[in-house]
Structure formats: C-alpha cells, structure tokens
N, C-alpha and C positions, 0 to 999 in steps of 0.2 A: 541612503547608505547601503552598500552592497551586502547582501545576506546569502548564506549557503544553507540548503536544506538537504539532509540525507534521509531518504525515505525507504522503508523496508516493508515489503509484503512478506512478513515472516511466517514461514511454515511452522506448524504446531509440533512437528517432530523433526529430529535431526536427519531423518532418512530422505526427506523431500527437499528439493531446492527452493530457495527464497528469492523473489525478485528484489532488485536494488535500483534505485534511481537517485541521481545527484543533480540538483538544479541550483541555479544561482541568479540573483537579480536584485532589483530594488522595487520600490512601490509601483513604478510605472511599467517596468519591462523585466521579463524573466526568460531564461534560456535553459535548455536541457544540456548538461555537461556530458552525461552518459547514462545508459541504462544497461543492466546486466541481468541475465536469467538465473544467477546463483551468486553466492558469496565468493566462491573461488574465481568465477569469471570477473567479478568486480575487482578482486585483488590482481588478477592478471592484467586487466585494463590499466590499473594504476602502474603496472610494470611496463606498460607500453604495448601490450598485445591487444589484438582485436578479437572480438567474440565471433565465432562461427555459429550463427544461429541455426544452421542446418545440421549441427552435430546430432548424433544419435541420442545422446543422453547427457544431462547435467546432474552433477552429484549434489546431494544434500550435505549439510554441515551445521554444527552449532554456530550461533552468531558470536563471533569474536569482536566485541564492541571496540576495544582499543585499536585493533587492527583495521576495522572498518573506518574508524575516525581518521586513522593515519593515512589510509588509502584515499579517503575523501579529501583530506587536506592536500595530498599530492596532486590529485586531479583538479581541485578547485583553486589551488594556489593560496588558500587561506583556511582558517579553522571553520568547522561546522557550527552554525548558529542554532540550528533546530534539528531534532531527530523526530520523524513521524513514523509510527509503526502500526501496522494492522495486526495486533495481538493483544489479548487481555492481559493487563498488568495492574498492579495496585501497590499501595504502600504497606499493605498488610497481607498475610497469607489468605488464600481462598481456594476452594475446591468445588464451587458451584456458581450459580449466577450471582453477579454483583449488582449493586444498585444501578451501576452504569448500564449493564445488560438489560435490566428491567426497564429502565427509563427509555432506552433506544427502542426496545420492543413495543412499549406503550405508544411511543411517538410514531413509529414507522411500521408497526405490525400490519395495519390496514393497507399499507403500500407494499407489503410482502418483503420488508427489509428488517425483520427481526434478527437478532444476533444469534450466533451459535452458543451453546452452553459450555462453558469451560468446566474441566474436571480436575481431579487430583493429578492426572497424568498428561492431560492435553489442555493447555500447554504445560501446566504444572511447573516443575523445576526449570524448564527451559525459559519460560516467560519471566520467572523470578530472577534467574541469572542475568537475563538481558537487561531488565530494569535496574538491578543492583549494579551491574557493570556500567550502565549509562550514568547512574548517579555517582559512582566512584570517579567517573571521567568528567563530572561537572554538569550533568544534565539531569536536573530534578524532574520527577514525574509531575506533569501538569494535571491538576484536579480542579474541582469547582472553586477552590480557593485561589486559583491562579488567575492573574489578570491576563486577558487576551493580548496577544502580541508580545508577551514576555519572551526573551530569547534565552538560550542555554537551557532549554526545556526538552523533555521527552514527552511527546504528544501522541496519545493513542487515537487512532482514526479508524474509520470503517468505510471501505469503498462503496458499498451499496447506497447509503444516503448521499455520498459524494456524487455519485453518478446521476442521482435524481436531479441534483442541482446543475451539474456540468452539462447534462444533455436535456435539461428541462423536461423531465419525464414525471408522470404522476404515479408510476408503479415500477417496482424492481426491474432493472435491466437484465435481460436473459443472455448472459454471456459466459457462464461457468461451464467449462468443458465437461466436467463430471456429471452435470445435470442435463446435458443436451437431450438425452433420451426422454427425460421427463418434460422438457420444454416442447419437444417435437416428436411425440411417440409414433406418429405415422410416417416419419421420414426415415429413409435408410441412412447408412453411415455417410455416404457421399453428400447427400443433401443436407445432413446435419453440419458437415464441414462447411458447406457453402453458407448455411444460415449463420453459423458462428462467425465466420469471417466477415459477413455483412455487418454484424453488430460490432465486431472488433474494429472495423474500419470507421464506424460512426464514433466510437470512443477515441480512436487514434486521431481523427481529424479535429475533434474538440480539444484534445490535449495539445495538438500541434498549433492550434490558434493561440494557446497560452505560452507554450515553451519554444515554438519554432521547430526546426528539424529535431527529430527524436533519436536519431542515430541507429535506427533499425526500421525495417519495413514489415508491414503485415504481408505474409506470403500469399501467393496465388493458390487457389484450390488444388491445382495439379502438382504443386510442390509439397503437398502434405501427404506423407506416406501412411500415416495412421492418425486417428482422432486424438490420441494422447499426445501427439507431437505439437498440438496447439496449446498445451498447458504452459509452455514457456512464454508464449505471447500473452496469455491471460495474466501470468505473474508479472510480466513487464508492465502491462497496462495498469494493473492494480498498484504497482509501486509508483507509477507516475500519478495515479489518482491520489495516492497518499501524499505525494509531494504537492499536488495541487491544493489539498486541504491545508497543508502547511503554509502555502502562499496566502490562502484565505485567512488563516489564523493570524499571520503577521499583519494582515490588513485590518484586523479586528472584525472580521465578518464570519466568525464561527461561534457556536454555542457549546458549552460543556454540559453534557448530560451525565449525571452520576452524583457523587458525593465527594467528601474530602479525602477519601481513600483511593478513588479511581474515577476517571471520567472519559467518555468518548466524545471527541470534538467533531461537530457536524456543521456543515454550511448553514448559516443563520436563515437563509431564504427558504429552506425546506423544513425548518422546525416551526410547527404551528402551535404547539402547546405552550 
C-alpha cells in the first residue's frame, strides 16, 4: 500500500532555514516527490513554483505543521502517513539531555555520532510547538512504547547514525559545512569546498539509489560563491536522510533508543547494543 513520508531537517531556531523532503512509495519501491531548502520553498513548490537553488539566501521560519501537511498532501495527492524530524522532542518538558540523547551517545559515541545537547532555548519552545502541533494533527510522537511501522506517527531521527548505515561507514561522515575547518584544518576554503562536495556526492548517490531522481543536483565547485552556500545542500541531504530512516521504520528495520517520553529511531543494522 502506498505511503507518504514528510521529512524535516528542522533548524533549532526560527532564523535558520530547514530542509524538507517528501517521498512516497510502498514496501518495494520509493520515489522522491520533492526536496526544498526551506519551509517557504516547500510551500512555493506546492503552489507550482520551482526552487532556484542558486538563490543568494533562503529564509528561516517557524514550522507551521498544518500548512506543511496541507502542502505535502497537495504535492503527494494523498495524506501524509509519517512525519520524520531531526529535532529533540518529547511527551514531557525538558531542558537538558534526555534518556534518548544519552542512549544514542552511548551507542554511537565511539563512532563520533553523539547527539547535541538540547537546552531551554534550543530547540526549547520551537520543538515543543512542533510536536504538539503534529499531535493535534493526528501524529502521535513515537517512543519506545511504539510498535515499529505504526503509521500516523511523529518519528524523531538523527542523520549521523542513518548515514553510517546508508553509506556503510564505521565512523561519523564528515559533511557538515560549519565544521569543515575542523575536518580539514590544513585545507584552504576552495579545497574544503571540493572536499565537502565529494562527500555530498557520495550521500546523494546513495539516496538516489533509494528514491530515484532527487529533483536537485549537487553543484560543481566553480558554482559555489562561498562556503556557506553549501549549507542548503547539506540541509536537503539531511532531510532526505530523515526520509530514508522513515522508510526503514515502515519496513520494521529501525530501533528506538530512549524511553517512554522520547526516542530517537536509528537503523537497526548499526545499533550494536
């Protein structure tokens, strides 16, 4: 039976753009319907407009869940069955590390895939509003009490463990634009752009094997005016990685790490504990 997944690489503040991916398929075959570098671009695509990936800048915004679901339905031709999100969420209030964050860090810390620490302000109310709005729309947060493959769920995911599985790596994939200086301290800006694009292309090709044409291209190095320009492609790939975990979840091939208040769902093949 056909299923639709809305995947959000949700920024922890409203000032930064968030990647969005929409995929659809069944147990055997999936396809990418669209990918957007921001919520506004996703809404524009639902209105029939195409994204200009070479634009100077994409705006941040609060996640308007009902509008996102409406736009997704317009693009997919049917309701969303699953929402996957890269953002800390829980059924209770929290302002520090959750059991889910600790469990992921214990499992993946030696592979350099520990989670970021949430705080009272990041994502704070933003994450709480997203999860409460999703629940009000009929998508209950998936925790360790949730049966894998249940639909109409809000599933928290984390791209770093996902990429370990997708690319069959044994250590964190180095693809974050903001950390390129740490990855390659001896390279200048131009060479770091080349290095990042090489990793981007590896991720892109792996996702393309799952979803077919992705609707955007990884640019050539000469088309990148500044290192920061690569962030939109990072966000798009993260959103697609979130969508891929959703596919694995629906196939019963994920593990929930956390407790009954929050869980991060990871591909089962990379969970050793």
